[in-house]
C-alpha positions, 0 to 999 in steps of 0.5 A, a space after each residue: 650226893 652232888 652239890 647240884 642235887 642238894 641245891 635242886 632238892 633245897 629249891 624244890 622243898 622251898 617252893 613246896 613250903 611257899 605253896 603250902 603257906 599260900 
């Protein structure tokens, strides 16, 4: 996997976690 793809997945997972915690 490319580092860019890893960064995108990490960002998406972080956003999802924030959405669920709200």
